[in-house]
N, C-alpha and C positions, 0 to 999 in steps of 0.2 A: 266891575273890571274882570276881564276876562282871562283866564290861564289856566292851559289844561295840560299836565307833564306825561310824559310816557319815558320808555327805560335811556332814548337818548334824544327826544325833541322836547321843547316847549312850546306850546302854542298859547301865543298871548296878543292881547292888544299891541296895535301899530304905535311906534311912536316915529316922530321926524328925524330921530337920529338913526333911527334906520335905512336913511335916504340912500348913502354910498351902497349898503347889502341890494338893495331894493332895484337900483339901477344897474348895478352889475350881473342879475342876473335877467333881469326886462331887455334891456340890449344884445342880450345871446340873438343872434339869428335863427337859432334851432329850439326857441322856446316858445316864443308866444305865437308861433303862428300854429301849434301842435295847439294850440286852446283858442286861436279864431283869432287873435289881437296881433298888432302891427309890433314889431320890435321899439323899443323905446331908441328916440335916434338923439336926444338930449339930457341930461340931469334934469334940466328947469321940467319938460315935459313928465320924468318921474316924479319930478315936487308937486306936480299941480295933481295930480292923479294920488298918491301918498296922503297929500294933506286932508283931501276928500275922505278919504277911508281914516284915519285919525279921527274927524269929526266923527263919522260911523251915521249910520240912518237906525232907527230904532227897529227894534223886530227883525235886524239881521245881524250874522255875525262873520266880521271879517278877521279875520289873525293872521300873524306873522308866524313861519314855521321857525325858529329859532332853534339850530344843532348844538348843544349841549356842550360838547366838548372843546369846541371851537365860540361859540358866544355869537355867530353869526347868523343873520338870517339868510335862510338858503330858499326860500318858496313862501307860499301864501295858500291859506284855505279859508273859503268863504261858506257859510249857510244861509241861503238868501232865496228873495223870491223865485218862484216855480215862474218863468214869462211863455211855459208850454201849456199851462193849466190854468181853468177859471180862476179869477181870484178866490171866487169865494169858495173854493174847495179848504174847508177846514182844517188848520195847523199841517199844512204843506208847504214846504221849503226846498231849496235843489241843491244837492251839494256841488261845488269847484274847487280845484285845486292846482298849484302849479310849481314845479321843481327844479330849481335851477340845475342847469346841466351836468355840470361835476359832479352831483349828487347820484344822479341816475342810478340802479342797478345796487341800491342798499338796502332795498327796502323801506326805507325812510317813508314815503308815501303811504305805503300800506300801513305803516303802524299812526301814522299821523292820521290817515282816513280812519281807522279803527275807533281811536280816540276820539275824535270829531264826532263818529256816530254813539257811540253810550253818550256824549251831552247833549245832542239833540235827541234823544230821546227821555233819556234821566232828568235832564236840566231843564231843556228849553220847551220837554215834553211833547213834541211833534206828533202827528198821527201817520204822516208820509212823508219820507225822504225820499227825494228823487236824484239823481246821477246822470248825467249821458257822454259820450265820447264819439268822437268824428270817425268813422269804418278804418281810418287808415292808423290809427293809434292804437296799436295793439298794446303800449305799455300801459296806456290807462286801463284798458279791459281788463288787463289779468289786475292790478289795483281793483277794480268795482269788482271782478269777479270773486275775486279773495276776501272781499270784503260782505260775504253774502247777499248781493243784489241780484231781486230778480228781473229776469230780459223782460222787457215790454215787446220789443218792437223796431224795426229802422222808420225812421220819419223820413222819407226822402223830398229833396229839395226843402229844407229844412230853417238853413241858416244860412246869410249871405256874409260872408267876414269881410275884412278890410280892403282887400287887393279886388274885391268884387265876386270872387270866387262863391258858386254856392255849392253849398257839401250838406249828405245827411248827416241825421242825429242817429245813433244808438241809445236807445232810450230803457233805464232801469229804474226802478223803485222799489222800496224795502215799507212796510205797514208796520206796524209800532208793535202789533202782537207778533209778525214775523222775527222782527228785533227778539223779541223777548224768548220768543222757541230757539232761537240760535244759541243765543246765549244759554237757556235753558241747557241745551241739548251739549255744550262746551262743557257744562258745571257737571256732567253724567246723572243729572236727573231724567226720568222717564215716568209714564204711566205705566202702570202695571193692571191685570184682572186681577182680582181677591183671590182666584184660585189656582194665581202663578206664585203666590207667597203661603209662607207657612202658616198655618192655622195660629199657632200661640201667637206670632208676631200680630194677626188680624186679631184676632180677640183683644190683645194690650189695648191696638188703634180703638178699638171699640169700645172699651171699658173708660178709655181715658178721655174720648169726647162726649158722653153721655154722661160720664162722674163728674167730668169739671165743666165742660162748655156745651151742654146740650143745648142752649138756643141755636149752636150756629152749626150743630151738627147735620151734616146731608145727612135727607131723609133715609134712604137707603143704605146708609152706613149702619142706622139704631136699628138690631136684633131684635127690639120688643121681647114679647116673650119665647120668640123660636131658638130653639139651640141652635148652634154653628151650622151642622150639617142643612137643617130644612131651609135657616137665614142664608146659607151658601146656593141652594138648589132655585130658591125663588128668583135670588136676584138674577141669576143665571137663565132664566125662564122670561124675568121679563125684558130679554135685550132681542125677544122677539114676540112671545104671545104675552098681552094684558086684557085685564078685563073692558068693558065699551066705557067708553070714557074719559079712558088714561091713556097716556103714551109710553111708546116703550122707550126704555131707556138701560142704559150702560156706567157701572160706576167703576171708576178709575181709582189708584190707587197712587198717589205720589211718592218715588221711593230712588235711593240710590246705593251706592256700595256705602256711602258713606253716611248717610243718615238712618236708611230704613224706611220704614213706612213714615211717611211727615204728614201727610194731608188726604182728603179723599173729595172727588170730583166727580156728580154725576149728570151724566150728560142726557139729554131727552133728545129722541131722534126724531120728533114731530112737535108742533106745538097744539096742544086742545086749546078750546076756549078757556079755558082755566087761567092754562100756563101763560096763553097771551095777554091776561088780562095779569099776569101775576109774576112769577119765577122766571119765565123763561125757559131758552135750552139747556142752560149751565145754572147747576148750584154748586158750590164749593167750599172747604174748609182747612184750615192749617191747625194741623194737631197740638193741641195746647203746648205741648213741651217742644214743639219745634217754632213756635211764634216767634216774633223777632228777628230773623235771618231772610226774610226778606223774600221769599220763596212763593208768595199769594201770585205775582204777573207771571213766573217761571210758571207754574201750575196751570194758569188759567190759559195761556201760548197755545201750553201742550193739548189741554184742552180742544180749544177752539182748532187745532189741526185735526183732531181727530173729528171733529164737528164737519169741517169742510171735506175727510172724507167719506163721512156717511152722507156729502150731495148738501150741505148745509152752507149757503153761498153767502148768508145771513143769518149772525147769531145774535137773540137777544136776551140781553143779560139784566138783571134788575138786584138792586140791594135797598136797605130799610133807608130812612133818610139819614137818621140818627148815627148811621154807620160809616163814619167817614175814610175809614179804612179801606174797606171794599170800595165804595166808590174811587177813591185813587189807583186802587186796582184795574178796574175797569178804565177807566179813564187813562191811565198808561199803556194796556192795550189798543188803543185806539176808541174806545166807546165813543158814542156821539149822543148827547142826552136826547131822547125823544119825548118823553111824558114823565111828570110828577102828578103820582096819584096817589093821594089815602094815604100818604106817608112812605110812598114807594118811589122808588125812580127806577127808569129804563133807561138803556141805551141799546143802541144797534152798534156791532162791528160788523164791516165788510169783509169776509172772507176771499170771495171770487169762487169758483169752480177751479176742483182740484187738476193738477198740475201732475198731468202723464206724459211720461218720458216716451 
């Protein structure tokens, strides 16, 4: 049973008892054509379609949008197969929605789409969510842009609608790590360089990592025998100059005004043979006292943004087989398992080129 609540709406499975509400908005001549389908002419036509939705198809999500205040179904929302992409693309679905005309202009669909995106990435574990609109549908465009989707381009002569008209599609998508990045920034989380934070806070972070759980301490966090000044100098130097056979790297600290330093992430700018066979581009860890707050996918997503800024278009991530929590984090951010060797799971996450305005 699927059920998603927002402040004003309930997104839930369809029931045959919804038939009258369904027919009421589907027969409106100003609703269906914006989504490419013919307005329903009879209640029996609506009944036939609704019965298929009630039965459902495995792997797809087709929900009624119910207004809490009235108890009426005022629209629909679906997360289904993307018919414009190869079916072999892993973890990919397409978002579609429609809203009854009397409810336009109230922000209902923006509210519903945000909740559906959360569900798609947190519960359905998607790697890629796509959405489209016809060029003339500016209302849908605004909903999509507010939701944070990335514009891909215009697919010309993409579909023929019910009346034979040929239409273009404006195409958007959201990768899993982009979703977590968006939510991380909304939560006020960011990555800072060590020299941007107070020394006392950094030393407390170091001590906690090393003394409580050294096994998951990012390598460059551990000061070893160095005092703080020398440790910081070494970290800054490794961003540009490293011994032969090593990769340049940058240490970032996860922080916010609410949490203070909450984790550490080591971004390697290049893949040496050792890193290619082992730890990959990124190593990270959440500070022991901040664990249990689900910060890991936020921090990894912020690190992936930094990686893309440095020209990395596909990031290699790794975790031990006996670390399911780390595996879940990598997979939540869209990691595709590539290899399991000697107790190490290796994943690739597609980042794409840096988008410049």
